[in-house]
C-alpha positions in Angstrom: 112.0 9.0 131.2 109.4 5.7 130.8 111.8 4.4 128.1 114.8 4.4 130.0 113.3 2.8 133.1 111.8 -0.1 130.9 115.3 -0.4 129.4 117.0 -0.4 132.7 114.4 -3.0 134.1 114.9 -5.4 131.0 118.6 -5.0 131.3 118.5 -6.2 135.1 116.2 -8.9 134.5 118.4 -10.1 131.5 121.4 -10.1 134.0 119.9 -11.7 137.0 118.5 -14.5 134.6 122.1 -15.1 133.3 123.6 -15.0 136.4 121.0 -17.3 137.7 121.7 -19.7 134.9 125.4 -19.7 135.5 125.2 -20.2 139.1 123.1 -23.3 138.7 125.2 -25.0 135.9 128.6 -24.2 137.4 128.1 -25.8 140.7 126.7 -29.1 139.7 129.2 -31.9 140.6 128.2 -34.2 137.8 130.1 -34.0 134.3 129.0 -31.8 131.5 128.9 -35.2 129.5 125.5 -36.9 129.2 125.7 -40.7 129.9 128.2 -42.8 131.8 131.6 -42.9 131.9 132.5 -46.5 132.9 132.2 -47.8 129.8 135.3 -49.6 128.2 136.6 -48.6 124.9 136.5 -51.5 122.8 138.1 -49.8 119.6 141.2 -49.2 121.9 141.4 -52.7 123.0 140.9 -54.2 119.7 143.8 -51.7 118.1 145.9 -52.4 120.9 145.5 -56.2 120.6 146.2 -56.1 116.9 149.4 -54.1 117.4 150.6 -56.7 119.7 150.0 -59.5 117.6 151.2 -57.8 114.4 154.8 -59.6 113.5 157.8 -56.9 114.3 158.8 -55.0 111.3 162.6 -55.0 110.1 164.4 -51.7 111.3 164.8 -49.2 108.7 167.9 -48.7 106.5 169.8 -45.5 107.5 169.2 -43.0 104.5 172.3 -41.1 103.4 172.9 -38.8 100.8 174.5 -41.8 98.9 171.4 -43.9 98.9 168.6 -41.0 98.7 166.6 -41.1 95.6 168.7 -40.1 92.3 166.9 -37.5 90.7 168.0 -36.1 87.2 167.8 -32.5 86.3 165.0 -31.6 84.3 167.6 -29.8 81.6 169.8 -32.9 81.2 170.3 -35.1 77.9 170.8 -38.5 77.7 
């Protein structure tokens, strides 16, 4: 009887502690991430500037069955 009472008490304290922790962390208005979020991403700005300044490339030629790579069968002789 005493063992059951102790186990129920420990289980109740565990549930109470988990619920208290959940309520404390779930109702905070701030972000879950630490630090500020107003920093600019310099890598994104650098990549965008490089893409804008890159020379435009030629349009790829259309690939068809006639211009596709020609492969010899492995059993063919010369």
